[in-house]
C-alpha positions as CSV (number, residue, x, y, z in Angstrom):
1,M,153.3,145.3,59.8
2,N,157.0,144.7,58.9
3,A,159.5,147.3,57.8
4,K,159.3,146.4,54.2
5,I,155.6,147.1,54.1
6,R,155.9,150.3,56.1
7,S,158.5,151.5,53.5
8,L,156.2,150.6,50.6
9,L,153.3,152.5,52.1
10,K,155.5,155.7,52.0
11,E,156.3,155.1,48.3
12,L,152.8,154.2,47.1
13,T,150.6,157.0,45.7
14,L,147.1,157.4,47.0
15,E,145.7,156.0,43.8
16,E,148.0,153.0,44.0
17,K,146.9,152.3,47.6
18,V,143.3,152.4,46.7
19,S,143.8,150.1,43.7
20,L,145.4,147.5,46.0
21,C,142.2,147.2,47.9
22,S,140.3,145.6,45.1
23,G,141.1,142.9,42.6
24,S,142.6,143.4,39.2
25,D,140.1,141.1,37.7
26,Y,137.8,138.2,38.9
27,W,140.5,136.1,40.5
28,H,143.7,138.2,40.9
29,T,145.0,140.9,43.3
30,Q,146.4,144.1,41.8
31,E,150.0,144.3,40.7
32,I,152.2,147.4,41.0
33,K,155.3,146.6,38.9
34,R,157.3,149.7,39.7
35,L,157.5,148.7,43.4
36,G,157.8,144.9,42.9
37,I,154.3,144.2,44.2
38,P,153.1,141.0,42.5
39,S,149.7,139.8,41.7
40,V,148.5,136.5,43.2
41,M,145.5,134.3,42.3
42,V,142.7,133.0,44.5
43,S,140.3,130.2,43.5
44,D,137.0,128.7,44.4
45,G,136.6,125.6,46.6
46,P,135.9,124.1,49.1
47,N,135.5,120.4,48.1
48,G,138.2,120.7,45.4
49,L,140.1,123.2,43.3
50,R,137.8,125.1,41.0
51,K,140.5,127.2,39.3
52,Q,139.5,129.3,36.3
53,D,141.0,127.9,33.1
54,L,143.2,130.8,32.1
55,D,144.9,128.9,29.3
56,N,141.7,128.5,27.4
57,A,141.1,131.8,25.6
58,E,137.4,131.0,25.1
59,S,136.8,130.0,28.7
60,G,134.0,131.7,30.5
61,V,133.9,132.6,34.2
62,N,132.6,129.2,35.1
63,T,135.1,127.2,33.0
64,S,137.6,125.5,35.3
65,I,140.6,123.2,35.0
66,K,140.3,119.5,35.6
67,A,140.7,118.7,39.3
68,V,139.7,116.1,41.9
69,C,136.3,116.5,43.7
70,F,136.7,115.5,47.3
71,P,133.7,114.9,49.7
72,A,131.6,118.0,50.3
73,G,131.6,120.0,53.5
74,V,128.7,118.1,55.0
75,N,130.6,114.8,54.4
76,L,133.7,116.1,56.2
77,A,131.6,117.0,59.2
78,A,129.9,113.6,59.0
79,S,133.3,112.0,59.4
80,F,133.6,113.5,62.9
81,D,137.3,113.1,62.2
82,E,139.6,116.1,62.5
83,E,142.7,114.1,61.2
84,L,140.8,113.0,58.1
85,V,139.6,116.6,57.4
86,E,143.2,117.9,57.8
87,S,144.3,115.2,55.3
88,V,141.7,116.5,52.8
89,G,143.0,120.0,53.3
90,E,146.5,118.9,52.7
91,A,145.5,117.3,49.4
92,I,143.7,120.4,48.2
93,G,146.5,122.6,49.4
94,A,149.0,120.6,47.4
95,E,146.8,121.0,44.3
96,C,146.6,124.8,44.9
97,Q,150.4,125.0,45.3
98,A,151.0,123.1,42.1
99,E,148.5,125.3,40.2
100,S,149.9,128.6,41.5
101,V,146.8,129.4,43.6
102,A,147.6,131.7,46.6
103,A,144.4,131.0,48.5
104,I,141.4,128.8,48.1
105,L,138.1,130.4,48.9
106,A,137.1,127.9,51.6
107,P,136.0,126.5,54.0
108,G,132.3,127.3,54.2
109,N,131.5,127.5,57.9
110,N,128.0,128.8,58.2
111,I,125.5,127.1,60.6
112,K,122.8,124.9,59.1
113,R,119.8,126.8,60.5
114,S,117.3,125.1,58.2
115,P,117.4,122.0,56.1
116,L,116.2,124.2,53.2
117,C,119.4,126.3,52.7
118,G,120.5,125.7,49.2
119,R,124.1,125.7,50.2
120,N,123.9,123.3,53.1
121,F,126.0,120.7,51.3
122,E,129.0,123.1,51.5
123,Y,128.5,123.8,55.2
124,Y,129.4,121.6,58.1
125,S,126.8,121.3,60.8
126,E,124.0,122.7,62.9
127,D,126.4,122.6,65.9
128,P,129.1,125.3,66.3
129,V,131.7,123.0,68.0
130,L,131.6,120.3,65.3
131,S,131.5,123.0,62.5
132,G,134.3,125.1,64.0
133,K,136.6,122.1,64.7
134,T,136.0,120.8,61.2
135,A,136.8,124.2,59.6
136,A,139.9,124.5,61.8
137,A,141.2,121.1,60.7
138,Y,140.6,121.9,57.0
139,I,142.4,125.3,57.3
140,R,145.4,123.6,59.0
141,G,145.6,121.1,56.3
142,V,145.5,123.5,53.4
143,Q,147.8,126.1,55.0
144,S,150.4,123.4,55.9
145,K,151.2,123.4,52.1
146,G,152.0,127.1,52.0
147,V,148.6,128.1,50.6
148,G,146.0,130.3,52.2
149,T,142.3,129.8,53.0
150,S,139.4,132.1,53.2
151,L,137.1,131.2,56.1
152,K,133.5,132.1,54.9
153,H,130.9,133.5,54.9
154,F,131.3,135.7,58.0
155,C,128.6,135.7,59.3
156,G,124.8,135.1,59.5
157,N,124.6,133.8,55.9
158,N,122.2,130.9,56.5
159,Q,120.1,131.1,53.4
160,E,120.4,131.8,49.7
161,F,117.1,133.7,49.3
162,R,117.9,137.4,48.9
163,R,121.3,136.7,50.2
164,N,122.6,140.1,48.9
165,S,120.0,142.1,50.8
166,S,118.6,140.0,53.6
167,D,119.1,141.2,57.2
168,S,119.9,138.4,59.7
169,R,118.4,139.8,63.0
170,I,120.1,137.8,65.7
171,D,120.1,138.5,69.4
172,E,123.5,138.9,71.1
173,R,123.5,135.7,73.0
174,T,122.5,133.6,70.0
175,L,125.0,135.4,67.8
176,R,127.8,134.6,70.2
177,E,126.9,131.1,71.2
178,I,125.9,129.8,67.8
179,Y,126.7,131.9,64.7
180,L,129.9,133.5,65.8
181,K,131.2,130.6,67.9
182,T,131.8,128.4,64.9
183,F,134.0,131.1,63.4
184,E,135.7,131.9,66.7
185,I,136.9,128.3,67.1
186,A,138.2,128.2,63.5
187,V,140.1,131.6,63.9
188,K,141.6,130.8,67.3
189,E,142.7,127.3,66.4
190,S,143.9,127.7,62.9
191,Q,144.4,131.4,62.1
192,P,143.3,131.4,58.4
193,W,145.2,133.7,56.0
194,T,141.9,135.4,55.1
195,V,138.3,135.7,56.2
196,M,135.5,136.4,53.7
197,C,132.7,138.6,54.7
198,A,129.1,137.6,53.8
199,Y,126.7,139.3,51.4
200,N,124.0,139.9,54.0
201,L,123.3,142.4,56.7
202,V,123.5,141.4,60.4
203,N,121.2,143.4,62.7
204,G,120.8,146.2,60.1
205,V,124.5,146.6,59.1
206,Q,125.9,145.3,55.9
207,M,128.6,142.8,56.7
208,S,131.1,144.5,54.4
209,E,130.7,147.6,56.5
210,N,130.3,146.0,59.9
211,K,133.1,147.3,62.0
212,R,131.9,145.6,65.2
213,L,132.1,142.2,63.6
214,L,135.0,142.7,61.2
215,T,137.3,144.6,63.6
216,D,136.1,144.8,67.2
217,I,135.2,141.1,67.5
218,L,137.2,139.3,64.7
219,R,140.4,141.2,65.2
220,D,140.4,142.8,68.6
221,E,138.7,140.0,70.6
222,W,139.7,136.9,68.7
223,G,143.2,138.0,67.5
224,F,142.7,137.5,63.8
225,T,145.8,138.8,62.0
226,G,145.0,138.1,58.4
227,L,143.1,139.7,55.5
228,V,139.4,140.3,55.3
229,M,138.0,140.1,51.8
230,S,134.5,140.5,50.4
231,D,132.4,137.8,48.9
232,W,132.2,138.4,45.2
233,G,130.0,141.5,44.7
234,A,129.2,141.9,48.4
235,V,130.5,145.5,48.7
236,R,127.9,148.3,48.9
237,D,130.0,151.3,50.1
238,R,133.7,150.7,49.9
239,V,134.5,153.8,51.9
240,R,132.6,152.6,54.8
241,G,134.0,149.1,54.2
242,I,137.6,150.3,54.5
243,A,136.8,152.2,57.7
244,A,135.1,149.0,59.1
245,G,138.2,146.8,58.3
246,L,137.3,145.3,54.9
247,D,140.7,145.1,53.3
248,L,140.0,143.7,49.8
249,E,137.0,144.0,47.5
250,M,136.6,141.1,45.1
251,P,136.3,140.9,42.2
252,S,137.5,144.1,40.5
253,S,134.8,146.7,40.1
254,G,136.8,148.2,37.2
255,G,137.7,151.3,39.2
256,T,134.1,152.1,40.0
257,Y,134.8,152.6,43.7
258,D,138.4,153.7,43.5
259,S,137.8,157.3,42.8
260,L,135.2,157.5,45.6
261,V,137.7,156.1,48.1
262,A,140.5,158.5,46.9
263,E,138.1,161.4,47.1
264,A,137.0,160.4,50.6
265,V,140.6,160.4,51.8
266,K,141.3,163.8,50.2
267,S,138.2,165.3,51.8
268,G,138.9,163.8,55.2
269,N,135.8,161.6,55.2
270,L,138.1,158.5,55.3
271,S,141.4,158.6,57.2
272,E,144.5,157.6,55.3
273,E,145.5,155.7,58.4
274,D,142.5,153.4,57.9
275,L,143.3,152.9,54.3
276,D,147.0,152.2,55.1
277,R,145.9,149.5,57.5
278,C,143.9,147.7,54.8
279,V,146.7,148.2,52.2
280,G,149.2,146.8,54.7
281,R,147.2,143.6,55.3
282,V,146.8,143.2,51.5
283,L,150.5,143.4,51.0
284,E,151.2,141.0,53.9
285,F,148.9,138.5,52.2
286,V,150.4,139.0,48.7
287,F,154.0,138.8,49.9
288,K,153.3,135.7,52.1
289,A,151.6,133.9,49.2
290,A,154.5,134.9,46.8
291,E,157.2,133.8,49.2
292,D,155.5,130.5,50.0
293,H,154.8,129.6,46.4
294,D,156.9,126.6,45.3
295,P,156.9,126.2,41.5
296,S,158.5,122.8,41.8
297,V,155.4,121.2,43.4
298,E,153.4,118.8,41.2
299,W,150.4,116.7,41.9
300,N,149.3,113.4,40.5
301,K,145.6,113.4,39.6
302,D,145.3,109.6,39.7
303,E,146.8,109.4,43.2
304,H,144.4,112.1,44.4
305,H,141.4,110.3,42.8
306,L,142.4,107.3,45.0
307,L,142.6,109.6,48.0
308,A,139.0,110.8,47.2
309,R,137.8,107.2,47.4
310,K,139.7,106.7,50.7
311,F,138.3,109.9,52.2
312,A,134.7,109.0,51.1
313,D,135.0,105.7,53.0
314,E,135.1,107.7,56.3
315,C,132.1,110.0,55.5
316,I,129.3,107.5,54.9
317,V,126.6,107.3,57.5
318,L,124.7,104.1,58.1
319,L,121.3,105.3,59.4
320,K,119.4,102.0,59.6
321,N,120.4,98.3,59.4
322,D,117.5,96.1,60.7
323,N,118.2,92.4,60.8
324,R,121.8,93.1,59.8
325,V,120.7,93.1,56.1
326,L,124.0,94.8,55.5
327,P,126.7,94.0,54.5
328,I,125.5,92.2,51.4
329,K,127.0,88.7,51.1
330,S,128.9,87.9,47.9
331,D,126.7,85.0,47.0
332,E,123.4,87.0,47.2
333,H,121.6,88.2,44.2
334,A,121.4,92.0,44.5
335,L,119.2,94.2,42.3
336,F,120.5,97.8,42.0
337,I,117.8,100.4,41.1
338,G,118.0,104.1,40.3
339,G,119.7,106.5,37.9
340,F,122.1,107.5,40.7
341,A,123.8,104.0,40.4
342,K,124.9,104.9,36.9
343,K,125.3,108.7,37.3
344,P,126.0,109.6,40.9
345,R,125.3,113.0,42.3
346,M,128.5,113.6,44.2
347,Q,128.8,117.4,44.5
348,G,126.6,120.5,44.7
349,G,126.0,123.3,42.3
350,G,127.4,126.8,42.1
351,S,130.8,128.1,42.9
352,S,132.0,124.9,44.5
353,H,131.3,122.8,41.4
354,V,134.6,121.0,40.4
355,N,135.4,119.9,36.9
356,C,136.2,116.3,37.8
357,I,138.9,114.2,36.3
358,G,136.8,111.1,36.7
359,I,133.7,109.9,38.6
360,D,133.2,106.5,40.0
361,S,129.7,105.2,39.7
362,V,128.6,102.3,41.8
363,L,127.9,100.3,38.7
364,Y,131.5,100.9,37.6
365,A,132.7,99.7,41.0
366,V,130.8,96.4,40.9
367,Q,131.3,95.6,37.2
368,G,132.0,92.0,36.6
369,N,129.9,90.9,39.6
370,T,127.4,88.5,38.0
371,K,125.3,88.5,41.2
372,I,124.3,92.1,40.6
373,T,121.6,93.2,38.1
374,Y,120.5,96.7,37.3
375,E,117.2,98.5,36.5
376,E,117.1,102.3,36.1
377,G,113.6,102.8,37.5
378,F,114.0,106.6,37.6
379,S,116.4,109.3,36.3
380,A,119.0,110.9,38.4
381,E,118.6,114.2,36.5
382,D,115.0,115.1,37.2
383,D,111.8,114.1,38.9
384,S,109.9,112.7,35.9
385,Y,108.1,109.4,35.7
386,D,108.9,106.8,33.1
387,D,106.1,104.2,33.6
388,A,107.9,101.4,31.8
389,K,111.2,101.8,33.7
390,F,109.2,102.1,37.0
391,R,107.3,98.9,36.3
392,H,110.4,96.9,35.2
393,A,112.2,97.8,38.4
394,A,109.3,97.0,40.6
395,D,108.7,93.6,38.9
396,A,112.4,92.7,39.0
397,A,112.6,93.4,42.7
398,A,110.5,90.3,43.6
399,D,113.2,88.0,42.3
400,A,116.2,89.4,44.1
401,D,117.7,88.4,47.4
402,K,118.2,92.0,48.3
403,V,117.3,95.3,46.5
404,V,119.4,98.4,46.7
405,V,117.7,101.6,45.6
406,F,120.0,104.5,44.8
407,A,117.9,107.6,45.5
408,G,118.7,111.3,46.0
409,L,118.1,114.9,45.0
410,P,118.7,115.9,41.4
411,D,121.1,118.8,40.8
412,M,118.2,121.2,40.2
413,Y,116.8,120.6,43.8
414,E,119.7,122.2,45.7
415,S,122.4,124.6,44.7
416,E,124.1,127.9,45.6
417,G,121.8,130.8,44.6
418,Y,118.4,129.5,45.8
419,D,116.9,127.6,48.7
420,R,114.9,124.3,48.6
421,K,111.2,124.6,48.8
422,H,110.6,121.3,50.6
423,M,112.5,118.4,52.2
424,D,111.1,115.7,49.9
425,L,112.7,113.4,47.4
426,P,111.1,113.4,44.0
427,Q,107.8,111.6,44.2
428,V,108.8,109.0,41.7
429,Q,111.6,107.9,44.0
430,N,109.4,107.6,47.0
431,D,106.8,105.7,45.1
432,L,109.3,103.2,43.6
433,I,110.9,102.6,47.0
434,S,107.5,101.8,48.4
435,A,106.5,99.6,45.5
436,V,109.8,97.6,45.7
437,A,109.3,97.2,49.5
438,D,105.8,95.8,48.8
439,V,107.3,92.8,46.9
440,N,110.7,92.4,48.7
441,P,111.3,92.6,52.5
442,H,115.1,93.2,52.1
443,V,115.3,96.7,50.7
444,I,118.3,99.0,51.2
445,V,118.1,102.7,50.3
446,V,121.3,104.6,49.5
447,L,120.9,108.4,49.5
448,E,122.8,111.0,47.6
449,N,121.7,114.4,48.8
450,G,123.3,117.5,50.4
451,S,120.8,118.0,53.2
452,P,118.1,116.1,55.1
453,V,115.1,114.5,53.3
454,T,111.9,113.0,54.5
455,M,111.5,109.2,54.3
456,P,107.8,108.2,54.2
457,W,108.9,104.7,53.5
458,I,111.3,104.4,56.4
459,D,109.3,101.6,58.2
460,K,109.1,99.5,55.0
461,V,112.9,99.2,54.3
462,E,115.5,97.4,56.3
463,A,118.5,99.7,55.7
464,V,119.3,103.3,54.8
465,M,122.8,104.5,54.0
466,E,123.5,108.2,53.7
467,T,126.4,109.1,51.4
468,Y,125.5,112.8,51.1
469,L,127.6,114.3,48.3
470,C,130.7,112.1,48.7
471,G,132.9,113.3,45.9
472,E,134.2,111.6,42.8
473,G,135.1,108.4,44.7
474,V,131.6,107.9,45.8
475,G,130.8,104.8,43.7
476,V,133.8,102.7,44.9
477,A,133.3,103.9,48.5
478,T,129.6,103.0,48.4
479,A,130.2,99.6,47.0
480,R,132.8,98.9,49.6
481,A,130.4,99.9,52.4
482,L,127.6,97.8,51.0
483,Y,129.7,94.7,50.8
484,G,131.5,95.1,54.0
485,R,134.9,95.9,52.6
486,S,134.8,99.1,54.6
487,N,132.9,99.7,57.8
488,P,130.7,102.8,57.9
489,S,131.8,105.2,60.6
490,G,130.1,108.5,59.8
491,R,127.7,110.3,62.1
492,L,125.0,112.8,61.2
493,P,126.2,116.4,61.6
494,E,122.6,117.6,61.6
495,T,119.2,116.4,62.7
496,F,116.9,114.7,60.2
497,P,113.4,115.9,61.4
498,L,110.3,114.0,60.6
499,R,108.9,116.9,58.7
500,L,109.9,120.3,57.6
501,E,107.4,122.0,59.9
502,D,109.2,120.6,63.0
503,N,112.4,122.7,62.2
504,P,112.8,125.5,64.8
505,A,113.4,128.1,62.0
506,Y,110.4,127.0,59.9
507,I,108.3,130.1,60.4
508,D,111.2,132.6,60.0
509,F,113.2,131.0,57.3
510,S,113.3,132.6,53.8
511,G,109.8,133.5,52.9
512,D,109.0,136.8,51.3
513,C,110.9,139.0,53.8
514,S,114.3,140.6,53.6
515,A,114.4,140.9,57.4
516,I,114.9,137.4,58.9
517,D,114.3,137.1,62.6
518,Y,116.2,134.3,64.3
519,R,113.4,133.9,66.9
520,E,114.4,130.3,67.8
521,G,117.5,131.9,69.5
522,I,120.1,129.4,70.7
523,F,117.7,126.5,70.1
524,T,119.0,125.5,66.7
525,G,119.0,121.9,65.5
526,Y,119.2,119.3,68.3
527,R,119.2,121.9,71.0
528,Y,115.5,122.5,70.0
529,Y,114.4,118.9,69.5
530,T,115.8,117.7,72.8
531,K,114.4,120.7,74.7
532,K,111.0,120.0,73.2
533,K,111.3,116.3,73.6
534,M,110.2,116.1,70.0
535,P,110.6,112.9,68.0
536,V,112.9,113.1,65.0
537,L,113.7,110.8,62.1
538,F,117.3,110.6,63.0
539,P,119.1,112.6,65.7
540,F,122.2,114.7,65.5
541,G,125.3,112.4,65.9
542,H,123.5,109.3,64.9
543,G,125.3,106.6,62.9
544,L,125.6,102.8,63.0
545,S,128.5,100.4,62.4
546,Y,129.1,96.8,61.5
547,S,131.0,96.6,64.7
548,T,129.4,96.6,68.2
549,F,130.8,99.1,70.7
550,S,130.4,99.4,74.4
551,Y,131.7,101.9,77.0
552,G,133.3,101.6,80.4
553,R,132.7,104.1,83.3
554,I,133.4,107.7,82.6
555,T,135.9,109.3,85.0
556,A,137.2,112.8,85.7
557,D,140.3,113.9,87.5
558,A,138.3,116.1,89.9
559,D,134.7,116.4,91.0
560,K,135.0,120.2,91.5
561,M,136.7,122.8,89.4
562,R,137.0,126.6,89.0
563,D,136.3,128.0,85.6
564,D,139.9,129.1,85.1
565,E,141.0,125.4,85.5
566,T,140.8,122.4,83.2
567,L,139.2,119.0,83.7
568,E,140.4,115.8,82.2
569,V,137.7,113.3,81.4
570,T,138.4,109.7,80.3
571,V,136.3,106.9,79.2
572,D,137.0,103.3,77.9
573,V,135.5,102.2,74.6
574,I,135.4,98.6,73.7
575,N,134.8,96.8,70.3
576,E,132.7,93.9,71.4
577,S,132.6,92.3,67.9
578,D,135.0,90.5,65.6
579,V,134.7,93.3,63.0
580,P,137.3,96.1,63.2
581,G,135.8,99.5,63.1
582,K,135.9,103.2,64.1
583,E,133.8,104.7,66.8
584,V,132.9,108.3,67.4
585,I,133.0,109.3,71.0
586,Q,130.7,112.2,71.6
587,L,131.0,114.3,74.8
588,Y,128.1,116.6,75.8
589,V,127.6,118.9,78.8
590,E,124.3,119.5,80.6
591,A,123.8,122.3,83.1
592,D,122.1,120.5,86.0
593,I,121.2,123.7,87.8
594,P,117.6,123.8,89.1
595,N,117.3,127.6,89.4
596,T,119.4,128.5,86.4
597,K,119.2,132.2,85.5
598,V,119.0,131.6,81.7
599,R,117.4,129.2,79.4
600,R,119.9,126.5,78.4
601,P,119.7,123.5,76.0
602,V,119.3,120.1,77.5
603,R,122.9,119.2,76.4
604,E,125.5,120.6,74.1
605,L,128.3,118.9,72.2
606,K,131.6,120.0,73.6
607,A,134.1,117.5,72.3
608,F,134.4,114.5,70.0
609,K,137.0,112.0,68.9
610,K,137.1,109.1,66.4
611,V,139.1,106.1,67.2
612,F,139.9,102.8,65.4
613,L,139.4,99.6,67.4
614,D,140.5,96.2,66.2
615,K,138.2,93.3,67.0
616,R,137.7,92.9,70.7
617,E,140.0,95.8,71.4
618,K,139.7,98.4,74.2
619,K,141.0,101.9,74.2
620,T,140.9,104.7,76.7
621,V,139.9,108.1,75.3
622,S,140.5,111.4,77.1
623,F,139.2,114.9,76.7
624,I,140.3,118.2,78.3
625,L,137.5,120.5,79.2
626,D,137.9,124.2,80.0
627,K,135.6,127.1,80.7
628,S,134.1,127.1,77.2
629,A,132.5,123.7,78.0
630,F,130.3,125.2,80.7
631,A,129.9,128.9,79.9
632,Y,127.0,130.8,78.3
633,Y,127.3,134.3,76.9
634,D,126.0,136.8,79.5
635,T,124.7,139.9,77.7
636,D,124.7,142.0,80.8
637,M,128.3,141.2,81.5
638,A,129.1,141.3,77.7
639,D,131.3,138.2,78.4
640,W,131.3,134.5,78.8
641,Y,130.1,133.3,82.3
642,V,129.9,130.0,84.1
643,E,126.9,129.8,86.3
644,P,127.9,128.1,89.6
645,G,126.5,124.7,90.1
646,S,126.4,121.1,89.0
647,Y,127.1,120.0,85.4
648,K,126.7,116.6,83.9
649,I,129.4,115.4,81.6
650,E,127.8,112.9,79.3
651,I,129.2,110.4,76.8
652,C,126.4,110.0,74.3
653,R,125.5,107.7,71.3
654,D,123.9,110.8,69.8
655,A,122.3,114.0,70.9
656,E,119.4,112.1,72.5
657,T,121.0,108.9,73.9
658,V,123.2,109.2,77.0
659,I,125.5,106.2,77.6
660,E,127.5,107.3,80.6
661,S,127.6,110.5,82.7
662,I,129.4,112.0,85.7
663,S,128.7,115.2,87.6
664,V,131.2,118.0,88.4
665,E,130.7,121.2,90.5
666,V,132.0,124.3,88.7
667,T,132.4,127.7,90.2
668,P,133.3,130.9,88.4
669,K,136.6,132.7,89.4
670,K,134.9,136.0,88.7
671,K,131.6,136.6,90.4
672,R,128.8,137.7,88.1
673,R,128.1,141.4,88.5
674,P,124.3,141.8,88.1
675,V,123.2,145.3,86.9
676,Y,120.1,146.5,88.7
677,D,117.7,149.1,87.4
678,E,114.1,150.2,87.9
679,N,112.9,147.0,86.1
680,S,114.7,144.7,88.6
681,V,112.3,142.4,90.4
682,Y,112.0,141.4,94.1
683,K,112.8,137.7,93.6
684,D,116.1,138.4,91.9
685,L,117.2,140.9,94.5
686,M,116.3,138.5,97.4
687,E,118.3,135.7,95.8
688,D,121.4,137.9,95.7
689,A,122.7,137.9,99.3
690,S,124.4,141.2,99.2
691,A,121.6,142.9,97.3
692,R,119.0,141.4,99.7
693,K,120.8,143.1,102.6
694,I,120.6,146.5,100.9
695,A,117.1,146.2,99.4
696,K,115.2,144.5,102.3
697,P,114.6,147.8,104.2
698,F,113.2,149.3,101.0
699,Y,110.6,146.5,100.7
700,D,109.9,146.5,104.5
701,K,109.0,150.2,104.3
702,Y,106.7,149.4,101.4
703,I,105.0,146.6,103.2
704,N,104.6,148.6,106.4
705,G,103.1,151.4,104.5
706,M,100.6,149.1,102.9
707,L,99.7,147.7,106.4
708,K,99.1,151.2,107.8
709,M,96.8,151.9,104.9
710,Q,94.8,148.8,105.7
711,N,94.6,149.6,109.4
712,T,94.6,145.9,110.4
713,D,95.2,144.0,113.7
714,E,98.6,142.3,114.3
715,A,97.5,138.8,113.2
716,A,96.0,140.1,110.0
717,A,99.0,142.2,109.4
718,E,101.3,139.2,109.7
719,A,99.2,137.3,107.2
720,F,99.0,140.3,105.0
721,G,102.8,140.6,105.0
722,T,103.2,137.0,104.0
723,D,100.8,137.5,101.1
724,Y,102.9,140.5,100.0
725,E,106.0,138.4,100.0
726,V,104.4,136.2,97.3
727,F,102.9,139.2,95.5
728,L,106.2,141.0,95.4
729,N,108.1,138.2,93.7
730,D,107.9,139.5,90.1
731,M,107.2,143.1,91.0
732,T,109.7,145.7,89.6
733,L,111.2,148.4,91.7
734,R,109.3,151.1,89.8
735,S,106.0,149.2,90.4
736,V,106.7,149.3,94.1
737,V,107.1,153.1,93.9
738,N,104.0,153.5,91.7
739,M,101.8,151.5,94.1
740,S,103.2,152.9,97.4
741,S,100.8,155.9,97.5
742,G,103.7,158.1,98.3
743,Y,105.3,156.0,101.0
744,I,108.4,155.5,98.7
745,T,109.6,158.1,96.3
746,Y,111.4,157.8,93.0
747,G,114.4,159.5,94.6
748,E,114.6,156.7,97.2
749,M,114.4,154.1,94.4
750,T,117.2,155.9,92.5
751,E,119.4,156.0,95.6
752,L,118.7,152.3,96.2
753,I,119.7,151.3,92.6
754,G,122.9,153.3,93.0
755,R,123.8,151.5,96.2
756,L,123.0,148.1,94.7
757,N,125.3,148.7,91.7
758,K,128.0,150.3,93.7
759,Q,128.4,147.2,95.9
760,H,130.2,145.5,93.1
């Protein structure tokens, strides 16, 4: 806190301090003219600027200015390209600067726990590393333009059902490794100006009142220095919120809570020191935004529309391309089918919905091409049948060289505010795709959806192209990809399961309960499917190209390392084809430890990089790995810990397909300090050399006591002792006392436990 702000805190009245901790209206912070404290504006995002139209006197809360809709969050993650994401952030930041917006309420960084979450299109991935790195790149891009971001929704907001009251019940290891890790990466790598707390509770505590998460972890552990604001309407008890570290309530509650906060300070129920901390951070944000604002900045909507097309090129994922049916040749007769070809679905619903300056349809992109014909077949707006349109499309398919069906989810299927009920496309679309495939063997399906869908027709079509919600440039980008004028380079940021019931969160997602148990633990997404060896439709990280890539041998600069050191890993990637293209190199780590103390995934993504390779070109790609690549969160230690042993470093095609691997031995600098208690078992004590030395006499006394009770000869006693070794394996210390018939007392057990824990 600088001297200027410390001085202001002395001049502000209690009522003025309280007023600064909530908005003045829906989008602005509070102004205090007498002290020169300005009001600044925030605006929705994240796939474009959804700024409230303040110049239109009749505009409602959802009326926004014209702006450019860039690819959605899921698309940015699908690019697997941090440089691209940063460029998107720069473009959005420039628009915010030109439109006098202090901070954009983005990026959305929640983990995709289930394919059904209605807001999945805004979020990045099921994997915390991909999600966190993508969010960090977006933040760097926006903030490079002197505009803030609001990293959201912190945390455990993985569904829309009862989002204001649901309690995400997550065990500590899962919370740390999955749901906090994505935010930790973004905070540490990019330091967003603000973090937005979520609506929901986490383990019984409302996020807007969660001191452990908002202060102890976010600020004290991770070093976050910015402002914490609420999601809109997420505050339940503002007094508790301020004490927990919630700085700014949004939007304005019209003074509803102000008097309660002021009274709490006067009565001593809330310390003025806590209030001053929050006010200080609000002032830091406001003055930073005001000082960084450049009124001379302008933005060109047409140029940014072209950028939206360019960005969309990088986000398209080619899922299937049998017999190299794609790209389509210029002299082939192609029949386009589906309402999405005329009216694309290029963004999601809710607070992220941008008032676009213009939308490219694929029919617009190919206008003038006499080799292309079009049949609507079905509407893009709903799931209704039109028998005549259906029949015309199916009949026309027989005469085309290739058929491209533009399918997807209508707006009403997924949006902020509610979750999906199933993973299926409208039945009319599935039926028409099958009908077309019955009369033409060369069918290509282009999908426009924000989250995974089932594909009952997958074996009947030759190609599938996933565009997700690719922004207003989707039509041109899709046409370029279909005809080979661009080369698809996206990869799936999430698993496409064969059916909804396969999802690890299936039983515990949404439903009728406000308490949501994350019983799948750390086994979200591909971590679950690979552990179960469960077949999926398309695995995490999957994506094809018109180029053919191969890899050389993976190498590392050491075969042993300590966890306070770093390891450089390199691998050669080669474009074996005459088609220039981009390859995504995915690096995973697998704990190859036979007697691991904890359950671990088969492999986990730890690094990725996208590189361009010209035809027949070879490049060497390197990664630097540190402790985070090998560690798990040890709840007994309340810290990250690297279990000593062998780890495989794997270059993979996707989460299921290993291309090259190398092993490295990793040892922790700091020895794990196990904590022993009355529930500690024999096997664990015997595997700890120092504990074994202390505990062995205790067990010997127990065994000898049992032998005396049996009154056996020496040979039988020896056999009996051996049996007891096996019997003891999973026996707790208290069980030994309980079954010793008085040979060992609780006092002796307590003394032993004390000695075991003191040794460290």
